C-alpha positions as CSV (number, residue, x, y, z in Angstrom):
1,X,-0.1,0.1,0.0
2,X,1.3,3.4,-0.8
3,X,0.9,5.7,2.1
4,X,-0.5,9.1,1.2
5,X,2.0,11.9,1.4
6,X,0.4,14.8,3.7
7,X,1.1,18.6,2.3
8,X,3.1,20.1,5.0
9,X,3.3,24.1,5.5
10,X,6.2,25.8,6.4
11,X,6.0,29.6,7.2
12,X,10.2,29.8,6.6
13,X,9.6,28.3,2.8
14,X,6.5,30.7,2.2
15,X,8.5,33.6,3.4
16,X,11.2,32.7,1.0
17,X,8.6,32.2,-2.0
18,X,7.2,35.8,-1.4
19,X,10.7,37.5,-0.9
20,X,11.8,36.1,-4.1
21,X,8.6,37.1,-6.0
22,X,9.0,40.6,-4.7
23,X,12.3,41.0,-5.6
24,X,11.7,40.0,-9.2
25,X,8.7,42.2,-9.5
26,X,10.7,45.0,-8.0
27,X,13.7,44.2,-10.4
28,X,11.4,44.2,-13.4
29,X,9.8,47.4,-12.4
30,X,12.9,49.0,-12.0
31,X,13.8,48.0,-15.4
32,X,10.6,49.3,-16.9
33,X,10.9,52.5,-15.1
34,X,14.4,52.9,-16.3
35,X,13.9,52.4,-20.1
36,X,10.7,55.0,-19.5
37,X,13.2,57.5,-18.3
38,X,15.9,56.2,-20.8
39,X,13.2,57.3,-23.8
40,X,12.4,60.8,-22.4
41,X,16.3,61.4,-21.8
42,X,16.9,60.0,-25.7
43,X,14.3,61.9,-27.2
44,X,15.9,65.2,-25.5
45,X,19.3,64.6,-26.4
46,X,18.0,63.7,-30.2
47,X,16.2,66.7,-30.3
48,X,18.3,68.8,-29.2
49,X,21.3,67.2,-31.0
50,X,19.4,67.8,-34.4
51,X,17.6,71.0,-33.7
52,X,20.7,73.2,-32.9
53,X,23.0,73.2,-35.7
54,X,20.6,75.5,-37.8
55,X,20.5,77.9,-34.8
56,X,24.7,78.0,-34.8
57,X,24.1,78.4,-38.5
58,X,21.4,80.6,-39.5
59,X,21.4,82.6,-36.2
60,X,18.8,82.5,-33.1
61,X,17.1,85.9,-33.8
62,X,16.9,85.3,-37.6
63,X,15.2,82.0,-36.9
64,X,13.2,82.8,-33.6
65,X,12.3,86.7,-34.0
66,X,12.0,87.1,-37.7
67,X,8.6,86.6,-39.3
68,X,9.8,86.1,-43.0
69,X,9.6,81.9,-44.1
70,X,11.3,81.9,-47.5
71,X,13.3,78.7,-47.0
72,X,13.7,78.1,-51.3
73,X,14.2,81.8,-52.3
74,X,17.7,83.0,-53.8
75,X,18.2,84.5,-50.3
76,X,16.3,82.0,-48.1
77,X,14.9,83.4,-45.0
78,X,13.8,81.1,-42.2
79,X,12.0,83.5,-39.7
80,X,9.7,81.3,-37.9
81,X,7.9,83.8,-35.0
82,X,4.3,83.7,-36.8
83,X,4.5,80.3,-37.0
84,X,5.1,80.2,-32.8
85,X,2.5,82.7,-32.1
86,X,0.4,80.6,-34.6
87,X,0.6,77.7,-32.1
88,X,0.8,79.6,-29.0
89,X,-2.3,81.5,-29.9
90,X,-4.0,78.7,-31.5
91,X,-3.4,76.2,-28.6
92,X,-4.2,78.8,-26.0
93,X,-7.7,79.2,-27.7
94,X,-8.5,75.6,-28.2
95,X,-8.1,74.7,-24.5
96,X,-10.0,78.2,-23.5
97,X,-12.7,76.6,-26.0
98,X,-12.8,73.2,-25.3
99,X,-11.6,72.7,-21.6
100,X,-15.1,74.0,-20.2
101,X,-17.2,72.2,-22.3
102,X,-15.2,68.9,-21.6
103,X,-15.0,69.7,-17.9
104,X,-18.9,70.4,-17.8
105,X,-19.9,67.3,-19.9
106,X,-17.6,65.2,-17.6
107,X,-19.4,66.8,-14.3
108,X,-22.8,65.7,-16.2
109,X,-21.8,62.1,-16.8
110,X,-20.3,61.8,-13.6
111,X,-22.9,63.5,-11.4
112,X,-25.9,64.6,-13.1
113,X,-26.8,62.4,-16.1
114,X,-29.1,59.2,-15.4
115,X,-27.7,56.0,-16.1
116,X,-29.8,55.6,-19.0
117,X,-28.6,58.6,-20.5
118,X,-25.3,58.3,-19.6
119,X,-25.0,55.1,-21.4
120,X,-25.4,57.2,-24.6
121,X,-23.4,59.9,-24.0
122,X,-20.5,58.0,-22.9
123,X,-20.1,55.9,-25.7
124,X,-20.4,58.8,-27.8
125,X,-17.7,60.7,-26.3
126,X,-15.5,57.8,-26.5
127,X,-16.3,57.3,-29.9
128,X,-14.7,61.0,-31.0
129,X,-11.6,59.7,-29.4
130,X,-11.5,56.8,-32.0
131,X,-11.9,59.1,-34.8
132,X,-8.8,59.6,-37.2
133,X,-7.8,62.9,-37.1
134,X,-7.8,63.2,-40.9
135,X,-11.8,62.8,-40.8
136,X,-11.7,65.8,-38.6
137,X,-9.8,67.2,-40.9
138,X,-12.6,66.5,-43.7
139,X,-15.2,67.2,-42.1
140,X,-13.9,70.8,-41.3
141,X,-13.5,71.3,-44.9
142,X,-16.5,70.3,-45.7
143,X,-18.9,71.9,-43.1
144,X,-16.7,74.3,-40.7
145,X,-14.7,76.2,-44.1
146,X,-18.0,77.0,-45.7
147,X,-19.6,78.7,-43.0
148,X,-16.2,80.5,-42.1
149,X,-15.9,81.7,-45.7
150,X,-19.7,83.1,-45.5
151,X,-18.9,85.0,-42.1
152,X,-15.7,86.2,-43.8
153,X,-17.4,87.2,-46.8
154,X,-19.7,89.6,-44.9
155,X,-17.2,90.6,-42.5
156,X,-14.5,91.9,-45.2
157,X,-17.2,92.5,-47.8
158,X,-15.5,95.3,-49.8
159,X,-12.3,95.0,-48.2
160,X,-9.4,95.9,-50.8
161,X,-6.8,94.6,-48.5
162,X,-8.1,91.3,-47.0
163,X,-6.7,88.2,-48.8
164,X,-9.7,85.8,-48.5
165,X,-9.0,82.3,-47.4
166,X,-12.0,80.6,-48.5
167,X,-12.6,79.5,-44.8
168,X,-9.5,77.9,-43.7
169,X,-8.1,80.3,-41.2
170,X,-7.2,80.3,-37.7
171,X,-10.8,80.2,-36.4
172,X,-11.8,77.1,-38.4
173,X,-8.4,75.2,-36.8
174,X,-9.1,76.5,-33.5
175,X,-12.5,75.2,-33.4
176,X,-11.3,72.2,-34.8
177,X,-8.3,71.7,-31.8
178,X,-11.2,72.1,-29.7
179,X,-13.3,69.5,-30.6
180,X,-10.2,66.8,-30.7
181,X,-9.4,67.2,-27.0
182,X,-12.9,67.0,-26.1
183,X,-12.9,62.9,-25.4
184,X,-9.5,63.1,-23.9
185,X,-10.3,65.7,-21.1
186,X,-13.7,64.3,-21.1
187,X,-12.6,60.7,-20.1
188,X,-9.9,61.6,-17.8
189,X,-12.1,64.0,-15.9
190,X,-14.9,62.2,-15.2
191,X,-12.6,58.9,-14.0
192,X,-10.9,61.9,-11.5
193,X,-14.4,62.8,-10.3
194,X,-15.7,59.5,-10.0
195,X,-12.5,58.6,-8.0
196,X,-13.6,61.2,-5.0
197,X,-14.2,59.4,-1.7
198,X,-17.9,59.5,-1.3
199,X,-17.8,60.1,2.2
200,X,-16.8,64.0,1.4
201,X,-19.7,64.1,-0.8
202,X,-22.1,62.6,1.8
203,X,-20.8,65.2,4.6
204,X,-20.8,68.4,2.3
205,X,-24.8,67.4,1.7
206,X,-25.1,66.6,5.5
207,X,-24.0,69.9,6.4
208,X,-26.8,71.4,4.3
209,X,-24.5,72.7,1.0
210,X,-26.7,71.9,-2.4
211,X,-25.6,69.5,-4.9
212,X,-24.4,72.2,-7.2
213,X,-22.3,73.5,-4.3
214,X,-20.8,70.2,-3.0
215,X,-19.6,69.5,-6.8
216,X,-17.7,72.9,-7.0
217,X,-16.8,73.5,-3.8
218,X,-15.8,69.4,-2.7
219,X,-15.7,67.4,-5.3
220,X,-13.9,69.4,-8.1
221,X,-11.0,70.4,-5.6
222,X,-10.6,67.2,-4.5
223,X,-10.4,65.8,-8.2
224,X,-8.0,68.6,-9.1
225,X,-5.0,66.8,-10.2
226,X,-6.6,64.0,-11.9
227,X,-8.3,67.3,-14.0
228,X,-5.1,68.9,-14.4
229,X,-3.4,65.4,-15.9
230,X,-6.6,65.5,-18.3
231,X,-5.8,69.6,-19.5
232,X,-2.1,68.6,-19.6
233,X,-2.9,65.4,-22.0
234,X,-5.5,67.9,-24.3
235,X,-2.7,70.5,-24.4
236,X,-0.4,68.0,-26.0
237,X,-2.8,66.4,-28.5
238,X,-3.6,70.0,-29.8
239,X,0.0,71.4,-29.9
240,X,1.1,67.8,-31.6
241,X,-1.8,67.9,-34.2
242,X,-1.0,68.2,-37.9
243,X,-3.1,66.5,-40.5
244,X,-6.7,68.0,-39.3
245,X,-5.3,71.7,-38.7
246,X,-3.4,71.4,-41.9
247,X,-6.4,70.8,-44.1
248,X,-8.5,73.4,-42.2
249,X,-5.9,76.4,-41.3
250,X,-4.7,77.0,-44.7
251,X,-1.3,76.2,-44.2
252,X,0.3,79.8,-44.8
253,X,2.6,81.6,-42.9
254,X,0.9,85.1,-41.7
255,X,0.4,86.7,-38.7
256,X,-2.5,84.7,-36.6
257,X,-5.5,87.0,-36.7
258,X,-9.1,85.2,-36.7
259,X,-9.2,85.4,-40.3
260,X,-5.8,84.7,-41.8
261,X,-4.7,81.8,-43.0
262,X,-1.9,80.4,-40.7
263,X,0.5,77.7,-40.3
264,X,1.5,76.1,-37.0
265,X,4.8,74.4,-36.0
266,X,3.3,71.0,-36.7
267,X,2.0,71.6,-40.3
268,X,5.5,73.3,-41.2
269,X,7.2,70.3,-40.5
270,X,5.1,68.3,-42.1
271,X,4.2,70.3,-45.2
272,X,7.9,70.9,-45.9
273,X,9.8,67.8,-44.4
274,X,9.1,65.6,-47.6
275,X,11.4,68.0,-50.1
276,X,13.6,69.9,-47.9
277,X,17.4,69.4,-47.5
278,X,20.5,71.0,-46.4
279,X,19.7,74.1,-44.1
280,X,16.1,73.7,-44.4
281,X,16.1,70.7,-43.3
282,X,18.3,71.6,-40.4
283,X,15.5,74.4,-39.8
284,X,12.6,71.8,-39.8
285,X,14.6,70.1,-37.0
286,X,15.1,73.1,-35.0
287,X,11.2,73.8,-35.4
288,X,10.7,70.5,-33.8
289,X,12.8,71.3,-31.1
290,X,11.1,74.5,-30.3
291,X,7.7,72.3,-30.1
292,X,9.3,70.0,-27.8
293,X,10.5,72.7,-25.5
294,X,7.0,74.3,-25.7
295,X,5.2,71.2,-24.5
296,X,8.2,70.7,-21.9
297,X,7.5,74.0,-20.6
298,X,3.3,74.0,-20.6
299,X,3.8,70.5,-18.9
300,X,6.3,71.9,-16.2
301,X,4.4,75.1,-15.6
302,X,0.8,73.1,-15.2
303,X,2.6,70.6,-12.4
304,X,4.2,74.0,-10.9
305,X,0.9,75.3,-10.6
306,X,-0.9,72.4,-9.2
307,X,1.7,71.5,-6.5
308,X,1.5,75.3,-5.3
309,X,-2.5,74.8,-5.3
310,X,-1.9,71.4,-3.3
311,X,0.2,73.1,-0.8
312,X,-2.1,76.0,-0.2
313,X,-5.2,73.4,0.2
314,X,-3.0,71.2,3.0
């Protein structure tokens, strides 16, 4: 007869196994974090190595503070001041237009909407995130640009100095960008609002605050970190977009007035990289460096504001 082997439990053996598993997991997590940091450092070094030669060759002031862009002329000029201003102003206006709408929608989905209605709106918002950017550009050409052109002709009727754009102007680009950042800001903000502990809301209501007061005085401040993250990602989406705004902005280097055809930093790279060479190509890499620094400064500024707000709140 064979004797049944009884399973024995050893605290020492279990502790050793647990230590090995935890140590292995710690090593794996450390390696992943290392590669993430390495990727950021590598991208930074690559952008500075490839973006700075043109600054030395052409001159920092000639590139950053001159407004004439004629890279293929007999005497080429590489001023990108209007391109930088267009990206700054266009992104700011898109955030100014899109973030309030997105934040109110997130509040509606998380705190106000009935479950059945939220079940309809939520998939529609998620569908917006999955639509390719070129589709937004095509819809802008078909729907938005004709409307903007009618408005433009009504405002500048009889003008002999205005250069008509056919509706492809800064306003069209801002509206398209504002629509494109909606799903990112809505989804992350809604998740941040829902993550607020329920006892905060209950305590506020118990003290006599209304639902609206509780949302704006308790829930939103508690979810501020997630909301700022959503805005940062929305800014990144707006700044980095190229295809859609290249279709609706006109892609001409002009001062960023509402009804002027304009060119953003991203569209400047996309529209000319295919045929650029020598100094022209180096300047396009410099534009990429400016875009990279621009995004980094915005992220650092928003994170600094967030940390100061947390310290004051504490």
